[in-house]
All heavy atoms as an XYZ file, in Angstrom:
1003
protein
N      76.179    100.072    110.773
C      77.370    100.517    111.449
C      77.336    102.065    111.826
O      77.829    102.398    112.845
C      78.696    100.317    110.475
C      79.032     98.874    110.296
S      80.484     98.635    109.378
C      80.140     99.471    107.801
N      76.745    102.753    110.915
C      76.606    104.165    111.259
C      75.792    104.578    112.408
O      76.091    105.308    113.200
N      74.694    103.771    112.597
C      73.887    103.991    113.744
C      74.601    103.468    115.018
O      74.515    104.232    116.072
C      72.598    103.184    113.613
C      71.669    103.793    112.671
C      70.290    103.037    112.554
N      69.552    103.494    111.411
C      69.516    102.790    110.357
N      70.051    101.594    110.107
N      68.798    103.228    109.283
N      75.386    102.464    114.968
C      76.171    101.952    116.141
C      77.164    103.092    116.489
O      77.407    103.394    117.714
C      76.818    100.698    115.878
C      75.826     99.609    115.838
C      76.524     98.240    115.314
O      77.684     98.256    114.990
N      75.776     97.125    115.339
N      77.904    103.599    115.531
C      78.921    104.571    115.738
C      78.279    105.844    116.315
O      78.825    106.561    117.155
C      79.736    104.819    114.531
C      80.986    105.730    114.726
C      81.940    105.263    115.756
C      81.674    106.023    113.370
N      77.099    106.180    115.757
C      76.404    107.397    116.287
C      75.939    107.234    117.723
O      76.178    108.179    118.575
C      75.216    107.603    115.459
C      74.553    108.969    115.765
C      73.368    109.294    114.826
N      72.341    108.293    115.038
C      71.450    107.827    114.092
N      71.501    108.506    112.866
N      70.560    106.935    114.295
N      75.479    106.088    118.141
C      75.196    105.829    119.563
C      76.429    105.984    120.414
O      76.419    106.574    121.553
C      74.520    104.463    119.743
C      74.398    104.035    121.185
C      73.167    104.410    119.078
N      77.449    105.401    120.037
C      78.769    105.418    120.812
C      79.260    106.862    120.921
O      79.650    107.346    122.017
C      79.870    104.593    120.154
C      81.155    104.796    120.838
C      82.211    105.644    120.443
C      81.549    104.204    122.074
N      83.254    105.533    121.337
C      82.937    104.751    122.341
C      81.028    103.372    122.927
C      83.660    104.295    123.477
C      81.704    102.879    124.148
C      83.007    103.385    124.355
N      79.149    107.595    119.765
C      79.629    109.009    119.814
C      78.776    109.841    120.807
O      79.281    110.671    121.491
C      79.756    109.579    118.406
O      78.480    109.617    117.857
N      77.457    109.785    120.676
C      76.576    110.549    121.548
C      76.749    110.203    123.011
O      76.884    111.044    123.814
C      75.081    110.273    121.138
C      74.086    110.862    122.115
C      74.896    110.999    119.736
N      76.971    108.949    123.294
C      77.219    108.489    124.668
C      78.535    109.024    125.215
O      78.628    109.514    126.268
C      77.278    106.957    124.752
N      79.558    109.073    124.340
C      80.913    109.631    124.650
C      80.765    111.107    124.909
O      81.318    111.609    125.882
C      81.826    109.432    123.555
O      82.182    107.993    123.346
N      80.039    111.823    124.065
C      79.788    113.203    124.312
C      79.085    113.511    125.641
O      79.371    114.333    126.393
C      79.119    113.913    123.088
C      80.091    113.905    121.907
C      78.728    115.292    123.442
C      79.375    114.199    120.609
N      78.038    112.610    125.877
C      77.187    112.750    127.053
C      78.050    112.555    128.314
O      77.745    113.158    129.340
C      75.958    111.906    127.036
N      78.971    111.670    128.295
C      79.862    111.502    129.452
C      80.910    112.519    129.507
O      81.192    112.996    130.648
C      80.479    110.053    129.264
C      81.684    109.861    130.373
C      79.450    108.919    129.525
N      81.486    112.891    128.402
C      82.508    113.877    128.432
C      82.175    115.281    128.724
O      82.879    115.906    129.511
N      81.014    115.697    128.368
C      80.627    117.177    128.580
C      80.561    117.548    130.116
O      81.108    118.459    130.482
C      79.356    117.487    127.848
N      79.831    116.738    130.821
C      79.827    117.077    132.268
C      81.200    116.987    133.038
O      81.435    117.716    133.896
C      78.863    116.095    132.902
C      78.213    115.403    131.922
C      79.023    115.556    130.570
N      81.990    116.137    132.554
C      83.358    115.969    133.142
C      84.182    117.210    132.848
O      84.852    117.710    133.697
C      84.046    114.725    132.665
C      83.503    113.367    133.100
C      84.325    112.195    132.482
C      83.629    113.295    134.636
N      84.002    117.730    131.640
C      84.791    118.965    131.320
C      84.242    120.123    132.140
O      85.005    120.928    132.636
C      84.656    119.280    129.770
C      85.453    118.248    128.963
C      85.133    120.728    129.484
C      85.248    118.420    127.503
N      82.982    120.283    132.378
C      82.349    121.372    133.008
C      82.547    121.252    134.485
O      82.908    122.321    135.159
C      80.937    121.519    132.623
C      80.206    122.572    133.448
C      80.712    121.776    131.132
N      82.283    120.142    135.093
C      82.254    119.969    136.599
C      83.355    119.351    137.242
O      83.452    119.427    138.435
C      80.910    119.224    136.987
C      79.692    119.883    136.437
C      78.893    119.338    135.461
C      79.290    121.130    136.983
C      77.705    119.988    135.069
C      78.170    121.780    136.568
C      77.351    121.183    135.610
N      84.269    118.719    136.490
C      85.363    118.003    137.141
C      86.613    118.752    136.972
O      86.659    119.846    136.299
C      85.525    116.638    136.507
N      87.703    118.240    137.400
C      89.045    118.926    137.260
C      90.060    117.797    137.142
O      89.821    116.622    137.342
C      89.382    119.797    138.463
O      89.422    119.058    139.651
N      91.299    118.169    136.855
C      92.356    117.276    136.788
C      92.231    116.092    135.702
O      91.837    116.379    134.525
N      92.487    114.862    136.256
C      92.373    113.694    135.395
C      91.011    113.506    134.824
O      90.805    113.033    133.676
N      89.951    113.725    135.664
C      88.580    113.556    135.145
C      88.180    114.533    134.073
O      87.622    114.169    133.046
C      87.597    113.671    136.339
C      87.666    112.504    137.298
C      88.224    112.551    138.492
C      87.172    111.220    137.106
N      88.123    111.341    139.044
C      87.418    110.465    138.082
C      86.601    110.614    135.950
C      87.126    109.086    138.248
C      86.282    109.201    136.057
C      86.469    108.507    137.178
N      88.717    115.740    134.212
C      88.466    116.689    133.138
C      89.186    116.346    131.817
O      88.709    116.429    130.756
C      88.891    118.126    133.598
C      88.396    119.197    132.689
C      88.714    120.589    133.342
O      89.802    120.860    133.759
N      87.734    121.399    133.283
N      90.416    115.784    131.938
C      91.231    115.350    130.780
C      90.471    114.210    130.078
O      90.422    114.067    128.933
C      92.611    114.946    131.212
N      89.973    113.240    130.964
C      89.162    112.117    130.416
C      87.938    112.636    129.672
O      87.597    112.228    128.566
C      88.710    111.180    131.473
C      87.881    109.972    131.085
C      88.680    109.028    130.315
C      87.292    109.303    132.365
N      87.218    113.626    130.268
C      86.072    114.248    129.590
C      86.497    114.840    128.270
O      85.664    114.733    127.317
N      87.575    115.511    128.217
C      88.013    116.171    126.995
C      88.276    115.123    125.904
O      87.848    115.326    124.743
C      89.285    116.993    127.193
C      89.981    117.707    125.969
C      88.953    118.692    125.410
C      91.227    118.263    126.374
N      88.968    114.065    126.249
C      89.180    112.946    125.308
C      87.832    112.384    124.796
O      87.685    112.181    123.535
C      89.991    111.810    125.874
C      91.494    112.225    126.131
C      92.126    112.499    124.832
O      91.832    111.927    123.724
N      93.105    113.420    124.846
N      86.848    112.170    125.645
C      85.631    111.625    125.264
C      84.863    112.576    124.350
O      84.203    112.223    123.369
C      84.718    111.242    126.468
C      84.973    109.881    127.022
C      86.280    109.439    127.276
C      83.997    109.025    127.251
C      86.572    108.144    127.698
C      84.156    107.755    127.758
C      85.375    107.302    127.934
N      84.942    113.895    124.639
C      84.217    114.951    123.850
C      84.868    114.983    122.461
O      84.147    115.057    121.392
C      84.309    116.326    124.516
C      83.357    116.517    125.501
S      81.588    116.711    125.062
C      81.758    118.166    124.056
N      86.134    115.058    122.377
C      86.824    115.152    121.087
C      86.614    113.942    120.207
O      86.137    114.026    119.083
C      88.305    115.454    121.250
C      89.100    115.309    119.924
C      88.595    116.845    121.880
N      86.801    112.731    120.772
C      86.637    111.517    119.955
C      85.193    111.314    119.657
O      84.825    110.953    118.546
C      87.087    110.300    120.845
C      88.595    110.169    120.920
C      89.383    110.841    121.809
C      89.427    109.261    120.214
N      90.737    110.462    121.625
C      90.761    109.527    120.620
C      89.239    108.363    119.218
C      91.831    108.877    120.142
C      90.331    107.682    118.755
C      91.629    107.920    119.220
N      84.305    111.620    120.634
C      82.853    111.454    120.316
C      82.372    112.471    119.237
O      81.598    112.020    118.314
N      82.945    113.649    119.227
C      82.551    114.607    118.129
C      83.031    114.175    116.771
O      82.264    114.239    115.792
C      83.085    116.021    118.456
O      82.636    116.408    119.725
N      84.366    113.744    116.747
C      84.844    113.222    115.508
C      84.014    111.965    114.956
O      83.673    111.878    113.845
C      86.283    112.848    115.543
C      87.096    114.158    115.809
C      86.814    112.108    114.360
C      88.595    113.962    116.282
N      83.790    110.981    115.895
C      82.985    109.832    115.492
C      81.591    110.170    115.059
O      81.052    109.565    114.159
C      82.917    108.876    116.650
C      84.226    108.220    117.071
O      85.161    108.198    116.166
O      84.409    107.652    118.113
N      80.961    111.204    115.681
C      79.636    111.640    115.293
C      79.604    112.200    113.850
O      78.747    111.874    113.028
C      79.122    112.651    116.229
C      77.673    113.160    115.926
C      76.702    111.915    116.017
C      77.256    114.165    116.972
N      80.707    112.951    113.447
C      80.784    113.522    112.142
C      80.919    112.455    111.126
O      80.297    112.323    110.091
C      81.914    114.453    112.050
C      82.156    114.928    110.525
C      81.537    115.738    112.828
N      81.862    111.418    111.492
C      82.047    110.278    110.600
C      80.772    109.472    110.464
O      80.451    109.071    109.312
C      83.133    109.404    111.208
C      84.520    110.076    111.033
C      83.255    108.038    110.408
C      85.676    109.564    111.826
N      79.988    109.150    111.503
C      78.820    108.489    111.400
C      77.777    109.166    110.660
O      77.044    108.572    109.684
C      78.231    108.243    112.886
N      77.599    110.431    110.740
C      76.602    111.159    110.130
C      76.861    111.381    108.559
O      75.965    111.283    107.783
C      76.325    112.586    110.642
C      75.708    112.659    112.090
C      75.698    114.020    112.643
C      74.452    111.941    112.138
N      78.194    111.561    108.229
C      78.587    111.601    106.862
C      78.319    110.174    106.252
O      77.836    110.180    105.064
C      80.063    112.032    106.698
C      80.621    111.830    105.304
C      80.211    113.554    107.122
N      78.671    109.167    106.962
C      78.519    107.797    106.445
C      77.008    107.453    106.186
O      76.598    106.888    105.100
N      76.168    107.838    107.109
C      74.656    107.664    106.928
C      74.196    108.429    105.743
O      73.405    107.995    104.933
C      74.018    107.979    108.220
C      74.145    107.012    109.381
C      73.582    107.614    110.664
C      73.547    105.628    109.086
N      74.635    109.693    105.579
C      74.168    110.636    104.519
C      74.661    109.961    103.124
O      73.814    109.921    102.255
C      74.772    111.937    104.705
C      74.277    112.929    103.529
C      75.154    114.083    103.382
N      76.455    113.719    102.947
C      77.551    114.358    103.034
N      77.552    115.536    103.601
N      78.743    113.922    102.471
N      75.852    109.427    103.084
C      76.408    109.006    101.877
C      75.663    107.584    101.530
O      75.359    107.424    100.394
C      77.896    108.652    101.938
C      78.667    109.908    101.989
O      78.126    111.004    101.599
O      79.921    109.814    102.168
N      75.352    106.810    102.471
C      74.640    105.543    102.249
C      73.268    105.922    101.655
O      72.737    105.178    100.812
C      74.614    104.696    103.553
N      72.626    106.872    102.346
C      71.183    107.311    101.798
C      71.317    107.764    100.408
O      70.410    107.430     99.625
C      70.684    108.275    102.762
N      72.285    108.551    100.153
C      72.410    109.057     98.772
C      72.669    107.973     97.726
O      72.095    108.031     96.676
C      73.633    110.086     98.726
C      73.115    111.493     98.443
C      74.229    112.450     98.015
N      75.294    112.360     98.974
C      76.218    113.268     99.115
N      76.297    114.247     98.332
N      77.196    113.139    100.028
N      73.564    107.028     98.083
C      73.768    105.888     97.195
C      72.583    105.037     97.052
O      72.234    104.518     95.938
C      74.997    105.023     97.767
C      76.306    105.725     97.680
C      77.402    104.938     98.355
C      78.748    105.627     98.253
N      79.760    104.917     98.982
N      71.923    104.801     98.085
C      70.589    104.066     97.998
C      69.626    104.744     97.061
O      68.953    104.155     96.183
C      69.970    103.719     99.291
C      68.885    102.723     99.332
C      68.485    102.268    100.747
O      68.906    102.902    101.660
N      67.654    101.351    100.754
N      69.457    106.054     97.256
C      68.513    106.853     96.450
C      68.885    106.909     95.032
O      67.982    106.843     94.153
C      68.444    108.255     97.076
C      67.319    109.068     96.491
C      67.255    110.501     97.105
O      68.279    110.994     97.429
N      66.005    110.931     97.388
N      70.158    106.855     94.728
C      70.653    106.791     93.325
C      70.503    105.429     92.681
O      70.952    105.252     91.557
C      72.117    107.281     93.268
N      70.231    104.429     93.534
C      70.042    103.081     93.003
C      71.360    102.336     92.887
O      71.400    101.273     92.228
N      72.380    102.783     93.643
C      73.735    102.061     93.555
C      73.616    100.668     94.164
O      74.479     99.858     93.850
C      74.672    102.852     94.280
C      75.173    104.094     93.529
S      76.627    104.937     94.315
C      77.794    103.687     94.250
N      72.588    100.427     95.025
C      72.621     99.113     95.640
C      71.589     98.126     94.896
O      71.330     97.083     95.365
C      72.238     99.215     97.101
C      73.230    100.053     97.876
C      72.765    101.111     98.659
C      74.492     99.773     97.777
C      73.718    101.878     99.371
C      75.445    100.493     98.499
C      75.040    101.567     99.300
N      71.122     98.568     93.779
C      70.180     97.713     93.004
C      70.788     96.539     92.270
O      70.262     95.516     92.149
C      69.396     98.540     91.983
C      68.464     99.624     92.587
O      68.221     99.477     93.845
O      68.033    100.510     91.928
N      72.126     96.804     91.867
C      72.774     95.732     91.196
C      73.754     95.019     92.126
O      74.389     95.627     92.917
C      73.624     96.349     90.037
N      73.764     93.753     92.004
C      74.553     92.840     92.931
C      75.991     93.274     92.732
O      76.759     93.344     93.751
C      74.426     91.401     92.474
C      75.139     90.406     93.328
C      74.664     90.543     94.825
C      74.886     88.944     92.838
N      76.491     93.668     91.549
C      77.887     93.995     91.373
C      78.191     95.229     92.209
O      79.289     95.352     92.766
C      78.120     94.239     89.851
C      79.592     94.630     89.540
C      79.757     94.737     88.105
O      79.413     93.915     87.340
O      80.299     95.838     87.756
N      77.326     96.212     92.125
C      77.474     97.462     92.948
C      77.554     97.147     94.436
O      78.428     97.699     95.190
C      76.507     98.454     92.677
O      76.479     98.841     91.348
N      76.688     96.306     94.931
C      76.671     95.925     96.380
C      77.994     95.256     96.766
O      78.532     95.564     97.761
C      75.507     94.953     96.663
S      73.960     95.794     96.504
N      78.440     94.332     95.966
C      79.659     93.685     96.187
C      80.900     94.611     96.241
O      81.728     94.486     97.037
C      79.868     92.542     95.122
C      81.170     91.709     95.304
C      81.225     91.043     96.673
O      80.203     90.841     97.329
O      82.366     90.692     97.108
N      80.933     95.485     95.248
C      82.001     96.459     95.208
C      81.989     97.417     96.514
O      83.080     97.696     97.056
C      81.875     97.355     93.998
C      83.042     98.336     93.677
C      83.012     99.039     92.348
N      81.655     99.490     91.876
C      81.089     98.849     90.885
N      81.533     97.924     90.169
N      79.806     99.291     90.526
N      80.860     97.818     96.851
C      80.679     98.652     98.104
C      81.099     97.801     99.355
O      81.816     98.334    100.271
C      79.259     99.158     98.232
C      79.086    100.028     99.446
C      79.746    101.454     99.187
O      80.124    101.762     98.042
O      79.927    102.161    100.235
N      80.723     96.522     99.471
C      81.127     95.759    100.549
C      82.585     95.545    100.642
O      83.146     95.727    101.677
C      80.487     94.341    100.326
C      80.779     93.341    101.574
C      80.446     91.915    101.315
N      81.252     91.316    100.151
C      82.543     90.952    100.346
N      83.139     91.020    101.499
N      83.237     90.417     99.316
N      83.245     95.349     99.456
C      84.765     95.140     99.479
C      85.447     96.497     99.917
O      86.386     96.563    100.620
C      85.287     94.803     98.091
C      85.047     93.265     97.844
C      85.804     92.832     96.569
N      85.566     93.668     95.416
C      84.691     93.466     94.460
N      83.926     92.460     94.549
N      84.641     94.293     93.423
N      84.901     97.585     99.331
C      85.478     98.937     99.677
C      85.305     99.200    101.137
O      86.248     99.689    101.886
C      84.686    100.073     98.838
C      85.328    101.387     99.048
C      84.481    102.495     98.450
N      83.289    102.770     99.220
C      83.411    103.529    100.366
N      84.441    103.995    100.800
N      82.259    103.752    101.060
N      84.198     98.993    101.691
C      83.934     99.194    103.146
C      84.846     98.292    104.031
O      85.386     98.765    105.068
C      82.488     99.012    103.519
O      81.631     99.898    102.728
C      82.133     99.299    104.953
N      84.933     97.064    103.679
C      85.731     96.063    104.384
C      87.196     96.531    104.380
O      87.837     96.584    105.448
C      85.632     94.662    103.866
N      87.699     96.992    103.264
C      89.042     97.492    103.147
C      89.228     98.663    104.026
O      90.202     98.775    104.779
C      89.432     97.826    101.692
C      90.848     98.168    101.478
C      91.214     98.308     99.974
N      90.265     99.005     99.208
C      89.416     98.529     98.287
N      89.412     97.277     98.034
N      88.539     99.299     97.578
N      88.321     99.635    104.062
C      88.356    100.775    104.910
C      88.370    100.480    106.341
O      89.132    101.009    107.131
C      87.256    101.742    104.528
C      87.125    103.128    105.214
C      88.431    103.941    104.938
C      85.939    103.855    104.934
N      87.595     99.477    106.800
C      87.541     99.016    108.149
C      88.861     98.490    108.522
O      89.337     98.704    109.655
C      86.437     97.992    108.331
C      85.009     98.595    108.361
C      84.004     97.430    108.257
C      84.760     99.466    109.607
N      89.541     97.713    107.719
C      90.858     97.083    108.114
C      91.861     98.168    108.090
O      92.835     98.084    108.965
C      91.240     95.912    107.113
C      90.337     94.730    107.336
C      89.357     94.280    106.621
C      90.328     93.929    108.577
N      88.726     93.243    107.200
C      89.320     92.982    108.431
C      90.987     93.953    109.724
C      89.027     92.019    109.400
C      90.762     92.973    110.774
C      89.824     92.090    110.521
N      91.851     99.178    107.259
C      92.795    100.264    107.385
C      92.575    100.951    108.658
O      93.507    101.343    109.449
C      92.704    101.238    106.139
C      93.142    100.614    104.845
C      93.469    102.533    106.323
C      92.781    101.239    103.612
N      91.375    101.273    108.979
C      91.060    101.927    110.274
C      91.469    101.076    111.430
O      91.960    101.658    112.394
C      89.524    102.175    110.378
C      89.158    103.333    109.476
O      89.998    104.257    109.083
N      87.861    103.530    109.227
N      91.386     99.754    111.399
C      91.780     98.958    112.456
C      93.301     99.107    112.694
O      93.716     99.097    113.846
C      91.375     97.416    112.177
N      94.050     99.236    111.678
C      95.468     99.428    111.742
C      95.757    100.674    112.439
O      96.625    100.862    113.430
N      94.987    101.805    112.068
C      95.102    103.102    112.811
C      94.745    102.992    114.279
O      95.354    103.508    115.153
C      94.305    104.156    112.117
C      94.710    104.536    110.707
C      93.670    105.434    109.982
C      96.076    105.162    110.704
N      93.660    102.185    114.555
C      93.225    101.991    115.938
C      94.304    101.387    116.807
O      94.453    101.687    117.933
C      91.946    101.127    115.976
C      90.769    101.720    115.104
O      90.682    102.950    114.878
O      89.890    100.904    114.682
N      95.000    100.418    116.212
C      96.145     99.908    116.991
C      97.080    101.002    117.364
O      97.561    100.997    118.603
C      96.808     98.702    116.171
C      98.162     98.307    116.793
C      95.933     97.543    115.983
N      97.366    101.851    116.497
C      98.180    103.027    116.839
C      97.638    103.845    117.874
O      98.406    104.271    118.773
N      96.324    104.106    117.987
C      95.792    104.896    119.016
C      95.885    104.242    120.342
O      96.181    104.842    121.265
C      94.181    105.128    118.707
C      93.800    105.721    117.422
C      92.743    105.442    116.749
C      94.670    106.717    116.840
C      92.365    105.993    115.581
C      94.327    107.303    115.585
C      93.173    106.849    115.051
O      92.848    107.581    113.820
N      95.708    102.866    120.394
C      95.802    102.150    121.660
C      97.269    102.147    122.104
O      97.534    102.373    123.234
C      95.285    100.713    121.432
C      95.662     99.861    122.641
C      93.766    100.688    121.162
N      98.261    102.079    121.145
C      99.662    102.200    121.502
C      99.912    103.579    122.092
O     100.679    103.698    123.130
C     100.507    101.874    120.364
C     100.505    100.435    119.941
C     101.292    100.292    118.615
C     101.075     99.463    120.982
N      99.365    104.559    121.565
C      99.581    105.926    122.031
C      98.938    106.007    123.501
O      99.626    106.647    124.390
C      98.970    107.091    121.067
C      98.945    108.421    121.826
C      99.758    107.124    119.869
N      97.802    105.509    123.680
C      97.195    105.469    125.011
C      98.106    104.718    126.062
O      98.243    105.217    127.189
N      98.602    103.646    125.560
C      99.438    102.855    126.422
C     100.765    103.631    126.856
O     101.259    103.613    127.897
C      99.854    101.466    125.850
N     101.302    104.276    125.838
C     102.497    105.126    125.953
C     102.207    106.200    126.956
O     103.002    106.466    127.864
C     103.020    105.711    124.656
C     104.099    106.653    124.850
C     105.478    106.379    125.031
C     104.039    108.058    124.820
N     106.199    107.538    125.181
C     105.273    108.579    125.003
C     102.987    108.997    124.554
C     105.553    109.969    125.033
C     103.176    110.316    124.576
C     104.482    110.764    124.830
N     101.047    106.882    126.838
C     100.740    108.000    127.774
C     100.551    107.422    129.188
O     100.938    108.031    130.153
C      99.371    108.573    127.326
C      99.479    109.544    126.185
C      98.051    109.897    125.732
C     100.216    110.827    126.511
N      99.969    106.189    129.338
C      99.728    105.627    130.662
C     101.151    105.221    131.246
O     101.233    105.132    132.490
C      98.854    104.456    130.521
N     102.069    104.929    130.446
C     103.345    104.382    131.032
C     104.301    105.591    131.404
O     105.372    105.240    132.118
C     104.094    103.507    129.920
O     104.542    104.334    128.908
N     104.060    106.731    131.058
C     104.923    107.883    131.429
C     104.583    108.445    132.787
O     104.157    107.770    133.741
N     104.738    109.731    132.897
C     104.480    110.503    134.146
C     103.080    110.174    134.595
O     102.125    110.238    133.845
C     104.626    112.007    133.782
C     104.009    112.882    134.834
O     104.044    112.497    135.993
O     103.647    114.010    134.534
N     102.904    109.819    135.817
C     101.627    109.370    136.330
C     100.812    110.433    136.831
O      99.944    110.299    137.736
C     101.863    108.276    137.342
N     100.877    111.577    136.367
C     100.063    112.748    136.777
C      98.637    112.432    136.492
O      98.254    111.706    135.536
C     100.496    114.056    136.147
O     100.113    114.128    134.754
N      97.662    112.980    137.261
C      96.207    112.722    137.007
C      95.832    113.146    135.610
O      94.971    112.415    135.004
C      95.588    113.446    138.102
C      96.590    113.543    139.169
C      97.843    113.643    138.541
N      96.253    114.226    135.135
C      95.917    114.746    133.816
C      96.363    113.868    132.757
O      95.616    113.428    131.862
C      96.347    116.133    133.573
C      96.111    116.639    132.170
C      95.655    117.191    134.565
N      97.600    113.442    132.791
C      98.143    112.511    131.794
C      97.369    111.145    131.805
O      97.116    110.595    130.756
C      99.645    112.349    131.993
C     100.258    111.399    130.914
C     101.805    111.349    131.011
N     102.327    110.505    130.016
C     103.350    110.682    129.303
N     104.132    111.747    129.467
N     103.805    109.741    128.461
N      97.097    110.661    133.068
C      96.396    109.401    133.126
C      94.964    109.561    132.609
O      94.443    108.604    131.941
C      96.327    108.900    134.582
C      97.773    108.434    135.010
S      98.472    107.080    133.910
C      97.315    105.775    134.193
N      94.387    110.714    132.817
C      92.966    110.912    132.254
C      93.057    110.909    130.719
O      92.186    110.210    130.137
N      94.057    111.552    130.170
C      94.147    111.502    128.661
C      94.454    110.108    128.258
O      93.907    109.620    127.209
C      95.217    112.493    128.211
C      94.871    113.854    128.254
N      93.862    114.392    127.465
C      95.264    114.932    128.873
C      93.714    115.671    127.760
N      94.648    116.004    128.678
N      95.299    109.405    128.911
C      95.702    107.969    128.580
C      94.493    107.091    128.578
O      94.271    106.317    127.609
C      96.764    107.459    129.572
N      93.722    107.149    129.600
C      92.542    106.263    129.707
C      91.536    106.648    128.693
O      90.882    105.710    128.004
C      91.911    106.333    131.173
C      92.926    105.713    132.143
C      90.566    105.701    131.170
C      92.567    106.020    133.551
N      91.356    107.894    128.400
C      90.461    108.370    127.366
C      90.834    107.741    125.938
O      89.986    107.295    125.245
N      92.108    107.872    125.676
C      92.617    107.406    124.316
C      92.433    105.897    124.333
O      92.037    105.297    123.275
C      94.015    107.809    124.118
C      94.665    107.162    122.830
C      94.098    109.339    123.972
N      92.747    105.174    125.420
C      92.656    103.696    125.376
C      91.213    103.290    125.292
O      91.005    102.342    124.474
C      93.164    103.183    126.777
C      94.732    103.181    126.890
C      95.230    102.861    128.267
C      95.337    102.042    125.853
N      90.304    103.921    125.973
C      88.993    103.481    125.833
C      88.407    103.771    124.463
O      87.769    102.901    123.771
C      88.062    104.242    126.858
C      86.532    104.124    126.672
C      88.441    103.738    128.310
N      88.648    104.989    123.854
C      88.117    105.294    122.555
C      88.729    104.590    121.425
O      88.123    104.058    120.633
C      88.216    106.817    122.368
C      87.445    107.699    123.439
C      85.931    107.567    123.124
O      85.470    107.478    122.025
N      85.095    107.593    124.160
N      90.126    104.423    121.567
C      90.839    103.643    120.533
C      90.546    102.259    120.614
O      90.424    101.505    119.632
N      90.302    101.679    121.861
C      89.945    100.264    122.007
C      88.536     99.989    121.474
O      88.365     99.000    120.812
N      87.627    100.914    121.688
C      86.266    100.699    121.128
C      86.392    100.656    119.606
O      85.844     99.842    118.946
C      85.357    101.893    121.511
C      84.017    101.790    120.741
C      83.047    100.879    120.932
C      83.995    102.706    119.630
C      82.014    100.967    120.083
C      82.842    102.632    118.836
C      81.854    101.781    119.053
N      87.059    101.617    119.050
C      87.162    101.730    117.580
C      87.860    100.448    117.022
O      87.437     99.973    115.926
C      87.856    102.997    117.114
C      87.128    104.253    117.366
C      88.002    105.453    117.025
C      85.840    104.253    116.530
N      88.842     99.936    117.671
C      89.537     98.758    117.187
C      88.547     97.605    117.170
O      88.469     96.895    116.164
C      90.679     98.481    118.138
C      91.540     97.146    117.795
C      92.060     97.143    116.336
C      92.596     96.955    118.850
N      87.811     97.277    118.161
C      86.843     96.237    118.273
C      85.772     96.429    117.177
O      85.330     95.581    116.526
C      86.186     96.131    119.717
C      85.026     95.196    119.714
C      87.221     95.668    120.712
N      85.299     97.687    117.125
C      84.216     98.022    116.178
C      84.619     97.741    114.747
O      83.924     97.029    113.961
C      83.883     99.524    116.297
C      82.891     99.989    115.424
C      81.480     99.992    115.715
C      83.201    100.584    114.126
C      80.531    100.459    114.787
C      82.293    101.080    113.272
C      80.929    101.046    113.570
N      85.835     98.238    114.430
C      86.335     98.016    113.005
C      86.636     96.573    112.758
O      86.331     96.090    111.581
C      87.616     98.965    112.795
C      87.211    100.365    112.727
O      86.065    100.704    112.444
O      88.198    101.234    113.043
N      87.235     95.838    113.659
C      87.606     94.466    113.473
C      86.311     93.542    113.409
O      86.172     92.814    112.391
C      88.507     93.939    114.475
C      88.669     92.414    114.500
C      89.897     94.539    114.410
N      85.363     93.771    114.261
C      84.105     93.019    114.174
C      83.392     93.215    112.854
O      83.032     92.269    112.240
C      83.196     93.364    115.410
C      81.778     92.860    115.131
C      83.757     92.823    116.654
N      83.263     94.510    112.413
C      82.549     94.752    111.183
C      83.398     94.424    109.956
O      82.833     93.838    108.916
C      82.091     96.210    111.061
C      80.964     96.563    112.038
N      79.734     96.068    111.823
C      80.969     97.256    113.148
C      78.923     96.515    112.914
N      79.700     97.266    113.658
N      84.734     94.404    110.083
C      85.585     93.987    109.010
C      85.385     92.442    108.820
O      85.330     91.927    107.694
N      85.391     91.757    109.912
C      85.244     90.250    109.782
C      83.891     89.922    109.289
O      83.752     89.037    108.352
C      85.370     89.632    111.240
C      84.968     88.202    111.260
C      86.901     89.712    111.606
N      82.846     90.659    109.722
C      81.478     90.331    109.166
C      81.396     90.640    107.727
O      80.676     89.873    106.941
C      80.437     91.156    109.868
C      80.140     90.721    111.302
C      79.110     91.568    112.021
N      78.779     91.032    113.289
C      78.185     91.693    114.210
N      77.756     92.896    113.960
N      77.929     91.126    115.442
N      81.971     91.693    107.247
C      81.885     92.039    105.802
C      82.787     91.091    104.923
O      82.402     90.755    103.835
C      82.314     93.447    105.601
C      81.357     94.521    105.911
C      81.846     95.783    105.732
C      80.008     94.274    105.124
N      83.899     90.588    105.535
C      84.717     89.720    104.790
C      84.081     88.297    104.676
O      84.274     87.644    103.659
C      86.127     89.571    105.523
C      87.067     88.712    104.753
C      88.408     88.573    105.412
N      89.123     89.831    105.005
C      90.366     90.125    105.548
N      90.874     89.328    106.493
N      91.017     91.117    105.149
N      83.259     88.000    105.702
C      82.667     86.626    105.760
C      81.512     86.480    104.703
O      81.142     85.330    104.271
C      82.126     86.253    107.101
N      80.987     87.572    104.258
C      79.886     87.559    103.372
C      80.231     87.229    101.907
O      81.248     87.625    101.411
C      79.021     88.847    103.416
C      78.403     88.957    104.785
C      77.430     90.119    104.776
N      76.890     90.221    106.145
C      76.265     91.204    106.581
N      76.145     92.293    105.915
N      75.776     91.232    107.752
């Protein structure tokens, strides 16, 4: 999951950075959303990968009980995040439904795309972890 989130975050930053620098109006707002969300997701992915490596090095995954506890904890966290993601999508929809200025629509689309991705990501991984 950490690697997938890292790929998404780097792609978001790669799309957002040129839009911030070279575009204006709604495109620049979209780029800003992609940069901010991508940066936050990258930090989360890197911290998650670091923590997983530390736990593995400490032998936390050697015992079945520890693995099961970690699976349940991660699944619970994913479902909590999915609830937050629904909120992000609703905020994006609210932004899109208001003043139709290009800047507001750029922010709205950025929040919808990023929040939508996270919702799918968290639900898919939450279902996979729950099924095991």
